[in-house]
C-alpha positions as CSV (number, residue, x, y, z in Angstrom):
1,M,16.7,22.8,-19.5
2,A,13.0,22.6,-20.5
3,E,13.8,20.2,-23.3
4,F,15.4,17.8,-20.8
5,L,12.5,18.0,-18.5
6,T,10.1,17.4,-21.4
7,G,12.1,14.3,-22.4
8,A,12.0,13.0,-18.9
9,A,8.3,13.6,-18.7
10,C,7.9,11.6,-22.0
11,F,9.9,8.7,-20.5
12,I,7.8,8.7,-17.4
13,L,4.7,8.7,-19.5
14,L,6.0,5.6,-21.3
15,V,6.6,3.9,-17.9
16,V,3.1,4.8,-16.8
17,A,1.7,3.2,-20.0
18,V,3.5,0.0,-19.2
19,G,2.2,0.1,-15.7
20,L,-1.3,0.5,-17.1
21,V,-0.9,-2.7,-19.2
22,R,0.3,-4.5,-16.0
23,L,-2.7,-3.2,-14.1
24,L,-5.1,-4.6,-16.7
25,R,-3.3,-8.0,-17.1
26,G,-2.0,-8.5,-13.5
27,P,-2.6,-12.0,-12.3
28,G,-3.0,-11.1,-8.7
29,D,-4.2,-8.4,-6.4
30,A,-0.7,-7.6,-5.3
31,D,0.4,-7.0,-8.9
32,R,-2.5,-4.7,-9.4
33,L,-1.8,-2.8,-6.2
34,M,1.8,-2.2,-7.2
35,A,0.7,-1.1,-10.7
36,V,-1.8,1.4,-9.2
37,Q,1.0,2.8,-7.0
38,L,3.2,3.1,-10.1
39,L,0.5,4.9,-11.9
40,G,0.0,7.3,-9.1
41,T,3.7,8.0,-8.6
42,G,4.3,8.3,-12.3
43,S,1.5,10.7,-12.8
44,I,2.7,12.8,-10.0
45,A,6.2,12.9,-11.5
46,L,4.8,13.7,-14.9
47,V,2.8,16.6,-13.6
48,L,5.7,18.0,-11.6
49,L,8.1,17.8,-14.5
50,T,5.6,19.4,-16.8
51,G,4.9,22.2,-14.2
52,V,8.6,22.9,-13.8
53,A,9.2,22.8,-17.6
54,T,6.4,25.3,-18.3
55,A,6.9,27.4,-15.1
56,S,3.3,26.8,-14.0
57,P,2.9,26.7,-10.2
58,A,-0.7,25.6,-10.4
59,L,0.4,22.2,-11.5
60,I,2.1,21.6,-8.1
61,D,-1.4,21.7,-6.5
62,V,-2.5,19.2,-9.1
63,A,0.4,16.9,-8.2
64,L,-0.4,17.1,-4.5
65,T,-4.0,16.1,-5.2
66,L,-2.8,13.2,-7.3
67,A,-0.6,12.1,-4.5
68,L,-3.5,12.1,-2.1
69,L,-5.7,10.2,-4.6
70,A,-3.0,7.6,-5.2
71,A,-2.7,6.9,-1.4
72,F,-6.5,6.5,-1.2
73,A,-6.5,4.2,-4.2
74,G,-3.9,1.9,-2.6
75,V,-5.9,1.7,0.7
76,A,-9.1,1.0,-1.2
77,L,-7.5,-1.8,-3.2
78,V,-6.2,-3.4,0.0
79,R,-9.5,-3.1,1.7
80,A,-11.3,-4.6,-1.3
81,S,-9.0,-7.5,-1.5
82,T,-9.3,-8.3,2.2
83,A,-13.1,-8.0,2.1
84,R,-13.4,-10.7,-0.6
85,R,-11.2,-13.2,1.4
86,P,-13.2,-15.6,3.5
87,P,-12.5,-15.6,7.2
88,D,-9.9,-18.0,8.5
89,N,-11.7,-20.4,10.9
90,S,-8.8,-22.9,11.4
91,Q,-8.5,-22.4,15.1
């Protein structure tokens, strides 16, 4: 079972690497935001799979911390993109 979980973790690592490329080359803020969320979710899954495969309960705390950081990163990106936008005075 540990071999299967390690293989799944390697696959998720590949998906996270593709998301990193999208983050660096994304044409818009929405693309970058989705790539950051993919990186956060992928890294959480990677840490959880590694923790289960190695029977290390400390990695679950690391995964929870990554989940919290991914949520904050998404909020920060949304706030930064709306702060750069000029106000709409068309009324």
